[in-house]
C-alpha positions in Angstrom: -65.3 91.6 236.1 -65.1 88.6 233.8 -67.6 88.4 231.1 -70.5 86.0 232.0 -73.5 86.7 229.8 -74.1 85.3 226.4 -74.3 87.6 223.4 -77.8 87.7 221.8 -76.5 87.1 218.3 -74.5 84.1 219.2 -75.6 80.5 218.5 -75.1 77.3 220.4 -72.0 75.1 219.9 -74.1 72.6 218.0 -75.4 75.3 215.7 -71.9 76.5 215.1 -70.7 73.0 214.1 -73.7 72.7 211.7 -72.8 76.0 210.1 -69.1 75.2 209.7 -68.0 77.7 212.4 -67.3 75.5 215.5 -64.6 77.8 216.8 -66.5 81.1 217.0 -64.1 82.5 214.4 -65.8 85.9 214.3 -67.6 86.1 217.7 -66.9 85.9 221.4 -66.9 82.4 222.9 -69.9 81.9 225.2 -69.8 80.2 228.6 -71.2 76.9 227.3 -68.3 76.5 224.8 -65.5 76.9 227.4 -63.1 74.1 228.0 -62.1 72.5 231.3 -58.8 73.4 232.9 -57.0 70.2 232.0 -58.4 70.1 228.5 -57.3 73.7 227.6 -53.9 73.0 229.3 -53.2 69.9 227.2 -54.5 71.5 224.0 -52.3 74.5 224.3 -49.2 72.8 225.7 -48.7 71.3 222.3 -46.3 74.1 221.8 -43.7 72.6 224.2 -43.0 69.9 221.6 -42.1 72.3 218.8 -38.8 71.4 217.4 -38.5 74.9 215.9 -37.0 76.0 219.3 -34.6 73.1 219.3 -33.5 73.9 215.7 -33.5 77.6 216.2 -31.5 77.5 219.4 -28.8 75.3 217.9 -28.5 77.8 215.0 -28.3 80.7 217.5 -25.6 79.0 219.5 -23.7 78.3 216.3 -23.9 82.1 215.5 -23.6 83.7 218.9 -22.3 81.0 221.3 -24.0 78.7 223.7 -23.9 80.8 226.9 -25.2 83.9 225.0 -28.0 81.7 223.7 -28.9 80.4 227.2 -29.0 83.9 228.7 -30.8 85.6 225.8 -33.4 82.8 225.5 -34.1 82.7 229.2 -34.7 86.5 229.3 -37.0 86.3 226.3 -38.9 83.4 227.8 -39.7 85.4 231.0 -40.8 88.5 229.1 -43.0 86.5 226.6 -44.5 84.5 229.5 -45.5 87.7 231.4 -47.0 89.3 228.4 -48.8 86.1 227.4 -50.4 85.8 230.8 -51.8 89.3 230.5 -53.2 88.5 227.1 -54.7 85.3 228.3 -56.3 87.0 231.3 -58.1 89.4 229.0 -59.2 86.7 226.6 -60.7 84.5 229.3 -62.6 87.4 230.8 -64.0 88.6 227.4 -64.1 85.5 225.2 -62.5 87.6 222.4 -60.2 86.2 219.8 -57.5 88.2 218.1 -60.0 88.9 215.3 -62.8 90.2 217.5 -60.4 92.2 219.7 -58.7 93.7 216.6 -62.0 94.7 215.0 -63.0 96.4 218.2 -59.7 98.3 218.6 -58.6 98.9 215.1 -61.8 98.9 213.2 -62.8 96.5 210.4 -59.6 97.2 208.5 -57.5 96.2 211.5 -59.5 93.1 212.0 -58.7 92.0 208.4 -55.0 92.8 209.0 -55.0 90.8 212.2 -56.6 87.7 210.8 -54.1 87.7 207.9 -51.3 88.3 210.3 -52.2 85.2 212.5 -52.9 83.2 209.4 -49.5 84.2 208.0 -47.5 83.6 211.2 -49.1 80.3 212.1 -49.2 79.2 208.5 -45.4 79.8 208.2 -44.8 78.0 211.5 -46.8 75.1 210.1 -44.5 75.1 207.1 -41.4 75.1 209.2 -42.6 72.3 211.6 -43.8 70.3 208.6 -40.5 70.8 206.9 -38.7 69.5 210.0 -40.8 66.3 209.8 -39.9 66.0 206.1 -36.2 66.5 206.9 -36.3 63.7 209.4 -38.1 61.3 207.0 -35.7 62.1 204.2 -32.7 61.8 206.6 -33.7 58.1 207.2 -35.4 57.2 203.9 -32.7 58.7 201.7 -34.1 57.6 198.4 -37.4 59.4 199.0 -37.8 62.5 196.8 -38.4 65.8 198.7 -41.8 66.5 197.3 -42.9 63.0 198.3 -42.0 63.6 201.9 -43.7 67.0 201.8 -46.9 65.5 200.5 -46.9 62.8 203.1 -46.5 65.3 205.9 -49.3 67.6 204.6 -51.7 64.7 204.0 -51.2 63.6 207.6 -51.4 67.1 209.1 -54.4 68.7 207.4 -57.1 66.4 209.0 -56.1 67.6 212.5 -57.6 71.0 211.6 -61.0 69.7 210.6 -62.6 69.5 214.0 -63.2 72.3 216.5 -60.5 73.4 218.9 -62.4 72.3 222.0 -63.3 68.8 220.7 -60.3 66.6 220.7 -57.0 68.4 220.7 -56.6 67.9 224.5 -56.9 64.1 224.1 -54.7 64.0 221.0 -51.9 66.1 222.5 -52.2 64.4 225.9 -51.7 61.0 224.1 -48.6 62.3 222.4 -47.1 64.1 225.3 -45.5 61.0 226.9 -44.1 60.1 223.5 -42.4 63.5 223.3 -41.0 63.3 226.8 -39.8 59.7 226.5 -38.4 60.4 223.0 -36.4 63.5 224.1 -35.0 61.5 227.1 -34.0 58.7 224.8 -32.3 61.0 222.4 -30.3 62.7 225.1 -29.2 59.4 226.7 -28.3 58.0 223.2 -26.1 61.1 222.6 -24.3 60.4 225.9 -24.1 56.7 225.4 -22.6 57.0 221.9 -20.3 59.9 222.5 -19.8 60.2 226.3 -20.7 63.2 228.3 -18.6 66.4 228.0 -19.1 70.0 229.1 -17.9 71.0 225.6 -21.5 71.8 224.6 -21.5 74.7 227.0 -18.7 76.3 224.9 -20.3 75.4 221.6 -20.2 78.2 219.0 -17.8 81.1 218.2 -15.3 82.3 220.9 -15.9 79.2 222.9 -19.5 80.1 223.5 -18.4 82.8 226.1 -21.0 85.3 227.5 -20.8 88.8 226.1 -23.0 91.5 224.6 -24.3 89.2 221.9 -26.8 87.7 224.3 -28.9 90.8 223.6 -28.9 89.7 219.9 -30.4 86.4 220.9 -33.0 88.1 223.1 -34.2 90.3 220.3 -34.2 87.4 217.8 -36.7 85.5 220.0 -39.2 88.2 218.9 -40.3 85.4 216.6 -41.9 83.9 219.7 -44.3 86.9 219.7 -46.6 84.9 217.4 -47.3 82.7 220.4 -49.0 85.7 222.0 -51.5 85.7 219.2 -52.0 82.0 219.6 -52.4 82.5 223.4 -55.3 84.8 222.9 -57.1 82.6 220.4 -56.8 79.6 222.7 -57.2 81.4 226.1 -60.7 82.6 225.1 -61.9 79.0 225.6 -60.8 79.1 229.2 -63.3 79.4 232.0 -63.0 82.6 234.1 -62.8 80.5 237.3 -59.6 78.9 236.0 -58.0 82.2 235.3 -55.2 82.0 237.9 -54.1 78.6 236.8 -54.1 79.4 233.1 -52.3 82.8 233.6 -49.5 81.3 235.6 -49.2 77.8 234.1 -51.0 77.2 230.8 -50.0 80.5 229.2 -47.4 81.8 231.6 -43.6 81.8 232.1 -43.3 78.0 232.7 -44.7 77.3 229.2 -42.2 79.6 227.5 -39.3 78.6 229.6 -39.8 74.9 228.8 -40.5 75.5 225.1 -37.6 77.9 224.4 -35.0 77.6 227.2 -35.2 73.9 228.1 -35.8 72.6 224.6 -33.3 75.0 223.2 -30.6 73.8 225.6 -31.3 70.2 224.6 -31.0 71.2 221.0 -27.6 72.7 221.6 -26.5 69.7 223.6 -27.6 67.2 221.0 -26.0 69.2 218.1 -22.7 69.8 219.9 -22.4 66.2 221.1 -23.1 64.7 217.7 -20.7 67.2 216.1 -17.9 65.7 218.2 -18.2 62.4 216.4 -19.8 63.2 213.1 -18.3 66.6 212.5 -20.2 69.9 212.4 -23.7 69.8 210.9 -24.1 72.9 208.9 -27.7 72.7 207.8 -30.4 74.9 209.4 -31.9 71.6 210.6 -28.7 70.4 212.2 -30.5 69.4 215.4 -32.9 67.2 213.4 -30.1 65.7 211.5 -28.4 64.9 214.8 -31.5 63.3 216.2 -31.8 61.0 213.2 -28.1 60.2 213.2 -28.3 59.3 216.9 -31.5 57.2 217.0 -32.4 56.2 213.4 -36.0 55.2 212.9 -36.9 55.8 216.5 -35.8 59.4 216.0 -37.9 59.8 212.9 -41.0 58.5 214.9 -40.1 61.0 217.7 -39.9 63.9 215.3 -43.2 63.0 213.6 -45.0 62.6 217.0 -43.7 65.8 218.4 -44.3 67.9 215.3 -47.8 66.6 214.9 -48.5 67.9 218.4 -47.4 71.4 217.6 -49.0 71.3 214.2 -52.4 70.8 215.9 -52.0 74.5 217.0 -50.4 75.8 213.8 -52.9 74.3 211.4 -55.9 75.0 213.6 -55.2 78.7 214.0 -54.1 79.2 210.4 -57.4 77.5 209.3 -59.7 79.4 211.7 -58.2 82.8 210.9 -58.3 82.3 207.2 -61.9 81.3 207.5 -62.6 84.5 209.6 -60.8 86.7 207.0 -62.8 85.3 204.2 -66.1 85.8 206.1 -65.2 89.5 206.6 -64.9 89.9 202.9 -68.1 88.0 202.1 -66.7 84.6 201.3 -68.2 81.8 203.4 -66.4 78.4 203.3 -66.4 75.5 205.7 -63.6 74.8 208.0 -62.7 71.7 206.1 -62.3 73.7 202.9 -60.2 76.3 204.7 -58.0 73.5 206.2 -57.5 72.0 202.7 -56.5 75.4 201.3 -54.0 75.9 204.2 -52.6 72.4 203.5 -52.2 73.1 199.8 -50.5 76.4 200.5 -48.1 74.8 203.0 -47.2 72.1 200.4 -46.4 74.7 197.7 -44.3 76.8 200.1 -42.4 73.7 201.3 -41.2 73.0 197.7 -38.9 76.0 198.2 -35.9 76.3 200.5 -38.1 77.0 203.4 -35.8 76.8 206.4 -33.5 79.4 204.8 -36.2 81.8 203.8 -39.0 81.6 206.3 -37.1 82.6 209.4 -36.3 85.9 207.7 -39.9 86.3 206.6 -41.0 85.6 210.2 -38.6 88.4 211.3 -40.7 90.9 209.3 -44.0 89.4 210.6 -42.5 89.6 214.1 -42.3 93.4 213.7 -46.1 93.6 213.0 -46.8 91.1 215.8 -44.8 93.2 218.3 -46.5 96.4 217.4 -49.9 94.7 217.7 -49.0 93.3 221.1 -47.8 96.7 222.3 -51.1 98.3 221.3 -53.1 95.4 222.7 -51.4 95.6 226.1 -51.8 99.3 226.3 -55.5 99.1 225.3 -56.3 96.2 227.7 -54.6 98.1 230.5 -56.0 101.6 230.0 -59.5 100.8 228.6 -60.1 97.5 230.5 -62.5 94.6 229.8 -65.7 96.6 230.3 -64.6 99.3 227.9 -63.6 96.9 225.2 -66.8 94.9 225.5 -68.9 98.0 225.4 -67.1 99.1 222.2 -67.5 95.7 220.7 -71.3 95.7 221.4 -71.6 99.1 219.8 -69.6 97.9 216.8 -71.8 94.8 216.4 -75.0 96.8 216.7 -73.9 99.1 213.9 -74.0 102.2 216.0 -70.3 102.6 216.2 -67.2 101.6 214.3 -65.8 102.3 210.9 -63.6 100.6 208.3 -60.6 102.7 209.1 -59.5 103.6 212.6 -56.7 105.8 213.9 -55.3 102.9 215.8 -54.8 101.0 212.5 -52.6 103.9 211.3 -50.6 103.7 214.6 -50.1 100.0 214.0 -49.0 100.5 210.4 -46.7 103.4 211.1 -45.0 101.8 214.0 -44.6 98.6 212.0 -43.3 100.5 209.1 -40.7 102.2 211.3 -39.5 98.8 212.5 -39.3 97.5 208.9 -37.3 100.6 207.9 -34.8 100.0 210.8 -34.4 96.4 209.6 -34.0 97.3 206.0 -31.9 100.4 206.0 -29.7 100.2 209.1 -26.4 98.3 209.8 -26.8 94.6 210.7 -26.1 95.4 214.3 -28.8 98.0 214.5 -31.3 95.9 212.5 -31.8 93.8 215.7 -33.6 96.8 217.2 -36.3 96.7 214.5 -38.9 94.9 216.6 -38.2 96.9 219.8 -38.5 100.1 217.8 -41.9 99.0 216.5 -43.0 98.0 220.0 -41.9 101.2 221.7 -43.3 103.5 219.1 -46.7 101.6 219.0 -47.0 101.7 222.8 -46.2 105.4 223.0 -48.4 106.5 220.1 -51.4 104.4 221.2 -51.1 105.7 224.8 -51.1 109.3 223.5 -54.0 108.5 221.2 -56.1 107.1 224.1 -55.3 110.0 226.4 -56.2 112.5 223.6 -59.5 110.8 222.9 -60.4 110.7 226.6 -59.5 114.4 226.9 -61.6 115.3 223.9 -64.6 113.4 225.1 -64.3 115.0 228.5 -64.2 118.5 227.1 -67.1 117.8 224.7 -69.3 116.6 227.6 
C-alpha cells in the first residue's frame, strides 16, 4: 500500500521554507508537498540534456569502437531503467529520500555515508558538466583564461539550487527543453551540411568499430550511470502515488535512460566522427564539445550552456540538499543558500584541476559504492517491503530502535571494499568487473543477513 498519512513530526511546506529545509532533506515527503505528474517529469528529465553522455560515448567509441559502444550502452540503459523504476516506485510509496532510507536500513552511520555518497557523486557530475560549459566558452572565446570561464559558470549555476526542488525546476527545464532539442538537431544538420553524410561514423574507433567482446567493457563502464539511481529516489519521492505507473515507466524508466545514454551517445559519436573527417581527430576528453563549437560557433556555445544548465539543476540541487542533510546529522544547521554556495565554491576549486581526466576515474570508484548500495536497497525493498521499512523508520525516529552502527553498513563497506580491491589489484581486463563484484557480493550478503535475522526472530518468538 502506498504511504498516505502525514508523519506527526513533519511540518508544512511553508514551515520548511521558513526554516531553510524546503526539500525535506531529512524527513519523508508528505502528500501536500508532492508534485504534479508533468512537473516532476519536466524537473527530472533535465538529465536527457547531459552532455556527459555525449562526451563519454565518443570517448568509449574511440577506445572500444562505435558498434561495441552502441550495444554496451543500450544494454546498460535497459538495466538502469528497470532498476530505477523499482527505486522510484518505492520512493513514491514511502516518500523516502536516499538519506531517510539509508538511515533506516544502515543505521545512522549508513545515513551519513549515503548523504556523502550522493553529495560526492552529484557534486562531481556538477564539476564535469560545468567543465563542459567552460570548455565550450573557451573554445569560442579563446583569449579567456580558464579560471575566468570556470568562475562565470559557477556564478551562473549556483543560484539554481537556492529554491526548493518542487518550486520552479519543472518550468525552468521545460523552457530549456526546446532549446536542447532544436540545438541538437541544428548541430547534426550542420555536421551533415558541412561534411556530407557518410556511414563512416558506424565504424569509428579501433578495428573499424566492429562488434566483439569489448561491448561488455562498455556495459560495465556505464556503471557510472548508477548515480542516477540515487538521483531517481531523491526526485521520485515527490511523485504522487496515483501517478506511479507513469513515473515508473516514463519519468524514471527505460525511455529516460535510453534517450540519455543511447540516443545522445550515438549523436556524440556521429558528431565527433563527422567533424574528424574534415578537422582531423579530436583527441581531448571533450572532443564532442570541441566538435560542436567547431561546427556551429557561437550557436553551439549557447546550446552547450542551455543544455548543461538543465542538467546542473539536478546536480547542484541534490549535491546541495544532501550536504545540508549530512551537516544536520552531525549537528550543523545551515540554510540551503549557504549549502549551495559551499557546493559552488568546491566545484570551482576542483575545476581548477584537470577535471575531465581525473574525475571519470574518481567516479569509477564511487560507482562501486553506488552499485553496492543499490544492490542492498533493491534486496531490502523486495524482501522487507514498504510497510516493513516504514515501520522500522518510525521506530528509529521514536528512539525505540536503531543504532549508530548496523550490520548492513558492514555489508555495504565490505562488498564495496571487495570491488575496490578488484579494481586496484587485478589486471586491467578484470578491473572492469569491480562494480559487478561489489553488486553481487552486496546482494548475496544482505539477502543472507535478512533471512538470518528473520529466522532468529522467529525462533525467539
